[in-house]
N, CA, C and O atoms as CSV, one atom per row, in Angstrom:
chain,resi,resn,atom,element,x,y,z
A,1,MET,N,N,-3.281,9.362,11.495
A,1,MET,CA,C,-2.108,9.722,11.531
A,1,MET,C,C,-1.475,9.805,10.121
A,1,MET,O,O,-1.867,9.404,9.025
A,2,LEU,N,N,-0.339,10.474,10.530
A,2,LEU,CA,C,0.193,10.993,8.812
A,2,LEU,C,C,1.176,9.762,8.615
A,2,LEU,O,O,2.055,9.715,9.476
A,3,THR,N,N,1.209,8.790,7.692
A,3,THR,CA,C,2.257,8.123,7.653
A,3,THR,C,C,3.536,8.507,6.652
A,3,THR,O,O,3.458,9.392,5.800
A,4,LYS,N,N,4.442,7.891,6.836
A,4,LYS,CA,C,5.758,8.403,6.282
A,4,LYS,C,C,5.803,8.478,4.641
A,4,LYS,O,O,6.642,9.137,4.026
A,5,THR,N,N,4.736,7.672,4.017
A,5,THR,CA,C,4.791,7.673,2.498
A,5,THR,C,C,3.796,9.089,2.286
A,5,THR,O,O,3.957,9.836,1.320
A,6,LYS,N,N,2.806,9.312,3.290
A,6,LYS,CA,C,1.744,10.490,3.186
A,6,LYS,C,C,2.659,11.822,3.457
A,6,LYS,O,O,2.438,12.864,2.840
A,7,LYS,N,N,3.426,11.737,4.171
A,7,LYS,CA,C,4.149,12.938,4.604
A,7,LYS,C,C,5.378,13.275,3.328
A,7,LYS,O,O,5.666,14.379,2.864
A,8,GLN,N,N,5.888,12.090,3.011
A,8,GLN,CA,C,7.102,12.143,2.114
A,8,GLN,C,C,5.947,13.103,0.556
A,8,GLN,O,O,6.252,14.184,0.052
A,9,ARG,N,N,5.037,12.474,0.279
A,9,ARG,CA,C,4.123,13.070,-0.442
A,9,ARG,C,C,3.905,14.572,-0.815
A,9,ARG,O,O,4.042,15.250,-1.833
A,10,VAL,N,N,3.438,14.817,0.684
A,10,VAL,CA,C,3.115,16.256,1.304
A,10,VAL,C,C,4.643,16.741,0.679
A,10,VAL,O,O,4.747,17.239,-0.441
A,11,ILE,N,N,5.607,16.550,1.437
A,11,ILE,CA,C,6.963,17.154,0.960
A,11,ILE,C,C,7.371,17.630,-0.130
A,11,ILE,O,O,7.653,18.825,-0.220
A,12,LYS,N,N,7.492,16.677,-1.288
A,12,LYS,CA,C,7.528,16.527,-2.540
A,12,LYS,C,C,6.555,17.478,-3.263
A,12,LYS,O,O,7.032,18.095,-4.216
A,13,GLU,N,N,5.117,17.712,-2.914
A,13,GLU,CA,C,4.359,18.665,-3.439
A,13,GLU,C,C,4.469,20.052,-3.098
A,13,GLU,O,O,4.262,20.941,-3.924
A,14,ALA,N,N,4.754,20.242,-2.035
A,14,ALA,CA,C,5.158,21.843,-1.446
A,14,ALA,C,C,6.512,22.044,-1.243
A,14,ALA,O,O,6.748,23.238,-1.060
A,15,GLY,N,N,7.671,21.206,-1.199
A,15,GLY,CA,C,8.906,21.772,-1.226
A,15,GLY,C,C,9.591,22.365,-2.527
A,15,GLY,O,O,9.333,22.046,-3.688
A,16,THR,N,N,10.465,23.240,-2.114
A,16,THR,CA,C,11.138,24.281,-3.490
A,16,THR,C,C,12.083,23.549,-4.028
A,16,THR,O,O,12.260,23.943,-5.180
A,17,HIS,N,N,12.943,22.468,-3.699
A,17,HIS,CA,C,13.809,21.688,-3.988
A,17,HIS,C,C,13.627,20.192,-3.424
A,17,HIS,O,O,12.824,20.008,-2.509
A,18,GLU,N,N,14.195,19.366,-3.838
A,18,GLU,CA,C,14.340,18.118,-3.613
A,18,GLU,C,C,14.342,17.827,-1.832
A,18,GLU,O,O,13.386,17.223,-1.345
A,19,LYS,N,N,15.154,18.169,-1.204
A,19,LYS,CA,C,15.463,18.031,-0.036
A,19,LYS,C,C,15.165,19.196,0.985
A,19,LYS,O,O,15.803,19.562,1.972
A,20,ASP,N,N,13.862,19.713,0.368
A,20,ASP,CA,C,13.335,20.902,1.358
A,20,ASP,C,C,12.263,20.025,2.482
A,20,ASP,O,O,11.433,19.181,2.140
A,21,THR,N,N,12.494,20.402,3.629
A,21,THR,CA,C,11.921,19.866,4.676
A,21,THR,C,C,11.396,20.822,5.351
A,21,THR,O,O,10.192,20.811,5.608
A,22,GLY,N,N,12.133,21.714,5.711
A,22,GLY,CA,C,12.099,22.839,6.655
A,22,GLY,C,C,11.100,24.366,6.322
A,22,GLY,O,O,10.400,24.971,7.134
A,23,SER,N,N,11.297,24.639,5.093
A,23,SER,CA,C,10.614,25.584,4.658
A,23,SER,C,C,9.155,25.895,4.988
A,23,SER,O,O,8.222,25.133,4.734
A,24,PRO,N,N,9.058,26.989,5.531
A,24,PRO,CA,C,7.272,27.560,5.759
A,24,PRO,C,C,6.167,26.748,5.065
A,24,PRO,O,O,5.158,26.228,5.541
A,25,GLU,N,N,6.791,26.793,3.404
A,25,GLU,CA,C,5.428,26.231,3.027
A,25,GLU,C,C,5.571,24.733,3.086
A,25,GLU,O,O,4.629,24.181,2.517
A,26,VAL,N,N,6.300,24.050,3.506
A,26,VAL,CA,C,6.427,22.544,3.731
A,26,VAL,C,C,5.715,22.243,5.258
A,26,VAL,O,O,4.895,21.350,5.471
A,27,GLN,N,N,6.205,23.154,6.200
A,27,GLN,CA,C,5.629,23.018,7.423
A,27,GLN,C,C,4.148,23.347,7.606
A,27,GLN,O,O,3.377,22.735,8.345
A,28,VAL,N,N,3.868,24.352,6.865
A,28,VAL,CA,C,2.283,24.362,6.777
A,28,VAL,C,C,1.607,23.559,6.354
A,28,VAL,O,O,0.582,23.198,6.933
A,29,SER,N,N,2.109,22.961,4.965
A,29,SER,CA,C,1.185,21.911,4.452
A,29,SER,C,C,1.245,20.490,5.237
A,29,SER,O,O,0.273,19.746,5.104
A,30,ILE,N,N,2.257,20.102,5.992
A,30,ILE,CA,C,2.207,19.244,6.642
A,30,ILE,C,C,1.272,19.364,7.665
A,30,ILE,O,O,0.421,18.483,7.789
A,31,LEU,N,N,1.304,20.481,8.544
A,31,LEU,CA,C,0.356,21.013,9.364
A,31,LEU,C,C,-1.229,20.751,8.872
A,31,LEU,O,O,-2.095,20.087,9.443
A,32,THR,N,N,-1.304,21.473,7.665
A,32,THR,CA,C,-2.771,21.168,7.385
A,32,THR,C,C,-3.109,19.967,7.114
A,32,THR,O,O,-4.256,19.588,7.353
A,33,ARG,N,N,-2.216,19.180,6.588
A,33,ARG,CA,C,-2.644,17.696,6.218
A,33,ARG,C,C,-2.930,16.649,7.736
A,33,ARG,O,O,-3.756,15.741,7.831
A,34,ARG,N,N,-1.967,17.128,8.798
A,34,ARG,CA,C,-2.394,16.507,10.057
A,34,ARG,C,C,-3.782,17.165,10.328
A,34,ARG,O,O,-4.765,16.425,10.372
A,35,ILE,N,N,-3.922,18.462,10.506
A,35,ILE,CA,C,-5.119,19.047,10.968
A,35,ILE,C,C,-6.456,18.346,10.523
A,35,ILE,O,O,-7.376,17.982,11.255
A,36,GLU,N,N,-6.342,18.226,9.000
A,36,GLU,CA,C,-7.474,17.628,8.265
A,36,GLU,C,C,-7.788,16.299,8.900
A,36,GLU,O,O,-8.932,16.044,9.275
A,37,GLU,N,N,-6.611,15.295,9.049
A,37,GLU,CA,C,-6.936,14.013,9.678
A,37,GLU,C,C,-7.283,14.120,10.893
A,37,GLU,O,O,-7.973,13.164,11.248
A,38,LEU,N,N,-7.100,14.870,11.672
A,38,LEU,CA,C,-7.367,14.983,13.033
A,38,LEU,C,C,-8.996,15.410,13.295
A,38,LEU,O,O,-9.807,14.956,14.102
A,39,ALA,N,N,-9.103,16.308,12.431
A,39,ALA,CA,C,-10.665,17.129,12.316
A,39,ALA,C,C,-11.464,15.702,11.965
A,39,ALA,O,O,-12.608,15.552,12.393
A,40,GLY,N,N,-10.898,14.793,11.270
A,40,GLY,CA,C,-11.975,13.644,10.670
A,40,GLY,C,C,-12.190,13.056,12.042
A,40,GLY,O,O,-13.340,13.084,12.482
A,41,HIS,N,N,-11.157,12.486,12.830
A,41,HIS,CA,C,-11.087,11.637,14.176
A,41,HIS,C,C,-12.146,12.605,15.011
A,41,HIS,O,O,-13.154,12.075,15.480
A,42,LEU,N,N,-11.928,13.954,15.186
A,42,LEU,CA,C,-12.722,14.329,16.007
A,42,LEU,C,C,-14.199,14.465,15.497
A,42,LEU,O,O,-14.929,14.720,16.455
A,43,LYS,N,N,-14.842,14.388,14.393
A,43,LYS,CA,C,-16.160,14.324,14.138
A,43,LYS,C,C,-16.854,12.826,14.375
A,43,LYS,O,O,-18.063,12.687,14.556
A,44,LYS,N,N,-15.879,11.709,14.344
A,44,LYS,CA,C,-16.422,10.574,14.910
A,44,LYS,C,C,-16.110,10.585,16.538
A,44,LYS,O,O,-16.932,10.041,17.276
A,45,HIS,N,N,-15.077,11.123,17.029
A,45,HIS,CA,C,-15.022,10.657,18.350
A,45,HIS,C,C,-15.449,12.110,19.126
A,45,HIS,O,O,-14.585,12.943,19.400
A,46,LEU,N,N,-16.467,12.253,19.354
A,46,LEU,CA,C,-16.912,13.790,20.022
A,46,LEU,C,C,-16.462,14.082,21.319
A,46,LEU,O,O,-16.316,15.256,21.662
A,47,LYS,N,N,-16.211,13.088,22.129
A,47,LYS,CA,C,-15.549,13.465,23.419
A,47,LYS,C,C,-14.142,13.288,23.657
A,47,LYS,O,O,-13.678,13.455,24.785
A,48,ASP,N,N,-13.509,12.998,22.781
A,48,ASP,CA,C,-12.076,13.033,22.851
A,48,ASP,C,C,-11.414,14.299,22.929
A,48,ASP,O,O,-10.837,14.753,21.941
A,49,LYS,N,N,-11.449,14.932,24.066
A,49,LYS,CA,C,-10.902,16.151,24.667
A,49,LYS,C,C,-9.237,16.495,24.637
A,49,LYS,O,O,-8.660,17.577,24.528
A,50,HIS,N,N,-8.735,15.172,24.775
A,50,HIS,CA,C,-7.257,15.323,24.394
A,50,HIS,C,C,-6.610,15.681,22.925
A,50,HIS,O,O,-5.705,16.464,22.636
A,51,SER,N,N,-7.530,14.685,21.987
A,51,SER,CA,C,-7.338,15.216,20.741
A,51,SER,C,C,-7.611,16.711,20.491
A,51,SER,O,O,-6.710,17.347,19.943
A,52,ARG,N,N,-8.741,17.342,20.824
A,52,ARG,CA,C,-9.033,18.552,20.537
A,52,ARG,C,C,-8.009,19.649,20.714
A,52,ARG,O,O,-7.655,20.564,19.970
A,53,ARG,N,N,-7.582,19.218,22.127
A,53,ARG,CA,C,-6.333,20.063,22.633
A,53,ARG,C,C,-4.990,20.338,21.696
A,53,ARG,O,O,-4.462,21.425,21.464
A,54,GLY,N,N,-4.565,18.903,21.187
A,54,GLY,CA,C,-3.754,18.804,20.200
A,54,GLY,C,C,-4.104,19.545,19.051
A,54,GLY,O,O,-3.253,20.272,18.539
A,55,LEU,N,N,-5.381,19.453,18.515
A,55,LEU,CA,C,-5.740,19.905,17.228
A,55,LEU,C,C,-5.785,21.723,17.435
A,55,LEU,O,O,-5.574,22.373,16.411
A,56,LEU,N,N,-5.970,22.251,18.330
A,56,LEU,CA,C,-5.755,23.331,18.753
A,56,LEU,C,C,-4.563,24.323,18.571
A,56,LEU,O,O,-4.426,25.502,18.246
A,57,ALA,N,N,-3.748,23.252,18.945
A,57,ALA,CA,C,-2.360,23.554,19.212
A,57,ALA,C,C,-1.642,23.609,17.683
A,57,ALA,O,O,-0.742,24.375,17.338
A,58,MET,N,N,-2.234,22.683,16.958
A,58,MET,CA,C,-1.717,22.468,15.538
A,58,MET,C,C,-2.223,23.885,14.823
A,58,MET,O,O,-1.503,24.634,14.163
A,59,VAL,N,N,-3.192,24.012,15.023
A,59,VAL,CA,C,-3.727,25.139,14.262
A,59,VAL,C,C,-3.111,26.575,14.787
A,59,VAL,O,O,-2.760,27.422,13.966
A,60,ALA,N,N,-3.016,26.766,16.019
A,60,ALA,CA,C,-2.127,27.852,16.529
A,60,ALA,C,C,-0.691,27.502,15.746
A,60,ALA,O,O,-0.522,28.361,14.881
A,61,ASN,N,N,-0.087,26.964,15.753
A,61,ASN,CA,C,1.451,26.593,15.229
A,61,ASN,C,C,1.426,27.100,13.602
A,61,ASN,O,O,2.265,27.821,13.063
A,62,ARG,N,N,0.322,26.559,13.043
A,62,ARG,CA,C,0.153,26.544,11.614
A,62,ARG,C,C,0.039,28.024,11.161
A,62,ARG,O,O,0.479,28.454,10.094
A,63,GLN,N,N,-0.782,28.943,12.361
A,63,GLN,CA,C,-0.995,30.397,11.934
A,63,GLN,C,C,0.596,31.051,12.500
A,63,GLN,O,O,1.053,31.991,11.850
A,64,LYS,N,N,1.013,30.777,13.127
A,64,LYS,CA,C,2.420,31.318,13.339
A,64,LYS,C,C,3.228,31.098,12.529
A,64,LYS,O,O,3.973,32.054,12.314
A,65,HIS,N,N,3.472,29.939,11.782
A,65,HIS,CA,C,4.232,29.875,10.457
A,65,HIS,C,C,3.468,30.551,9.318
A,65,HIS,O,O,4.130,31.121,8.450
A,66,LEU,N,N,2.262,30.540,9.248
A,66,LEU,CA,C,1.630,31.538,8.104
A,66,LEU,C,C,2.011,33.056,8.305
A,66,LEU,O,O,2.367,33.781,7.376
A,67,ARG,N,N,1.887,33.495,9.734
A,67,ARG,CA,C,2.105,35.057,10.001
A,67,ARG,C,C,3.686,35.367,9.853
A,67,ARG,O,O,4.066,36.520,10.056
A,68,TYR,N,N,4.580,34.397,9.517
A,68,TYR,CA,C,5.934,34.553,9.672
A,68,TYR,C,C,6.075,34.653,8.146
A,68,TYR,O,O,6.681,35.631,7.708
A,69,LEU,N,N,5.506,33.604,7.156
A,69,LEU,CA,C,5.901,34.002,5.937
A,69,LEU,C,C,5.140,34.925,5.207
A,69,LEU,O,O,5.504,35.194,4.062
A,70,LYS,N,N,4.163,35.445,5.675
A,70,LYS,CA,C,3.315,36.648,5.257
A,70,LYS,C,C,4.193,37.915,5.560
A,70,LYS,O,O,4.133,38.882,4.800
A,71,LYS,N,N,5.076,37.916,6.757
A,71,LYS,CA,C,6.052,38.935,7.258
A,71,LYS,C,C,7.000,39.022,6.051
A,71,LYS,O,O,7.206,40.097,5.487
A,72,LYS,N,N,7.565,37.887,5.673
A,72,LYS,CA,C,8.924,37.500,5.162
A,72,LYS,C,C,8.901,37.863,3.406
A,72,LYS,O,O,9.589,38.568,2.669
A,73,ASN,N,N,7.656,36.921,3.214
A,73,ASN,CA,C,7.541,37.019,1.676
A,73,ASN,C,C,6.096,36.821,1.200
A,73,ASN,O,O,5.594,35.709,1.036
A,74,PRO,N,N,5.443,38.030,0.984
A,74,PRO,CA,C,4.121,37.953,0.947
A,74,PRO,C,C,3.523,37.206,-0.402
A,74,PRO,O,O,2.424,36.654,-0.444
A,75,LYS,N,N,4.336,37.286,-1.346
A,75,LYS,CA,C,3.994,36.405,-2.552
A,75,LYS,C,C,3.876,35.254,-2.350
A,75,LYS,O,O,2.845,34.685,-2.708
A,76,ARG,N,N,4.788,34.643,-1.784
A,76,ARG,CA,C,5.063,33.055,-1.329
A,76,ARG,C,C,3.506,32.682,-0.537
A,76,ARG,O,O,2.836,31.714,-0.897
A,77,TYR,N,N,3.203,33.341,0.251
A,77,TYR,CA,C,2.135,33.291,1.376
A,77,TYR,C,C,0.959,33.463,0.801
A,77,TYR,O,O,0.030,33.003,1.465
A,78,GLY,N,N,0.631,34.028,-0.331
A,78,GLY,CA,C,-0.433,34.109,-1.347
A,78,GLY,C,C,-0.784,32.760,-1.904
A,78,GLY,O,O,-1.791,32.059,-1.809
A,79,ALA,N,N,0.708,32.579,-2.695
A,79,ALA,CA,C,0.819,31.264,-3.376
A,79,ALA,C,C,0.233,30.044,-2.508
A,79,ALA,O,O,-0.437,29.096,-2.915
A,80,LEU,N,N,0.633,30.303,-1.305
A,80,LEU,CA,C,0.582,29.161,-0.433
A,80,LEU,C,C,-1.019,28.734,0.121
A,80,LEU,O,O,-1.479,27.622,0.378
A,81,LEU,N,N,-1.547,29.876,0.177
A,81,LEU,CA,C,-2.786,30.242,0.441
A,81,LEU,C,C,-3.929,29.399,-0.641
A,81,LEU,O,O,-4.810,28.584,-0.369
A,82,ARG,N,N,-3.571,29.873,-1.708
A,82,ARG,CA,C,-4.149,29.416,-2.820
A,82,ARG,C,C,-3.932,27.813,-2.906
A,82,ARG,O,O,-4.953,27.132,-3.006
A,83,LYS,N,N,-2.835,27.244,-2.877
A,83,LYS,CA,C,-2.437,25.956,-3.358
A,83,LYS,C,C,-3.207,24.970,-2.251
A,83,LYS,O,O,-3.799,23.923,-2.512
A,84,LEU,N,N,-3.028,25.624,-0.878
A,84,LEU,CA,C,-3.848,24.475,0.210
A,84,LEU,C,C,-5.525,25.091,0.249
A,84,LEU,O,O,-6.317,24.656,1.085
A,85,GLU,N,N,-5.807,25.840,-0.471
A,85,GLU,CA,C,-7.292,26.334,-0.394
A,85,GLU,C,C,-7.749,26.896,1.153
A,85,GLU,O,O,-8.836,26.571,1.630
A,86,LEU,N,N,-6.795,27.772,1.871
A,86,LEU,CA,C,-6.805,28.183,2.796
A,86,LEU,C,C,-7.716,29.586,2.740
A,86,LEU,O,O,-7.429,30.420,1.882
A,87,LYS,N,N,-8.516,29.765,3.415
A,87,LYS,CA,C,-9.197,31.073,3.373
A,87,LYS,C,C,-8.426,32.354,3.833
A,87,LYS,O,O,-7.836,32.210,4.904
A,88,LYS,N,N,-8.303,33.709,3.172
A,88,LYS,CA,C,-7.385,34.529,4.095
A,88,LYS,C,C,-8.636,35.279,5.110
A,88,LYS,O,O,-9.843,35.379,4.892
A,89,LYS,N,N,-7.931,35.680,6.120
A,89,LYS,CA,C,-9.011,36.479,7.045
A,89,LYS,C,C,-8.712,38.052,6.736
A,89,LYS,O,O,-7.636,38.642,6.635
A,90,ALA,N,N,-9.974,38.488,6.631
A,90,ALA,CA,C,-9.970,39.943,6.288
A,90,ALA,C,C,-9.131,40.978,7.408
A,90,ALA,O,O,-9.076,42.191,7.204
């Protein structure tokens, strides 16, 4: 689970200004962090189907945000992919 302090740290790193919580970069960063934590949980608990479903929903949500950002501002999209070390699909 993403604690309040971890979430604030992610927002501070990804935000464009001090009170930025809604930009696509921040939302994708938060989702990426949650996905990483849940993936670790699922490696330990292989039969947790409910969490797996939640993980798939988060991945789909992150893809939607990334598609939006790519359409609106390709430079910010590329910078975010490099920053979060996400691979671009061909």
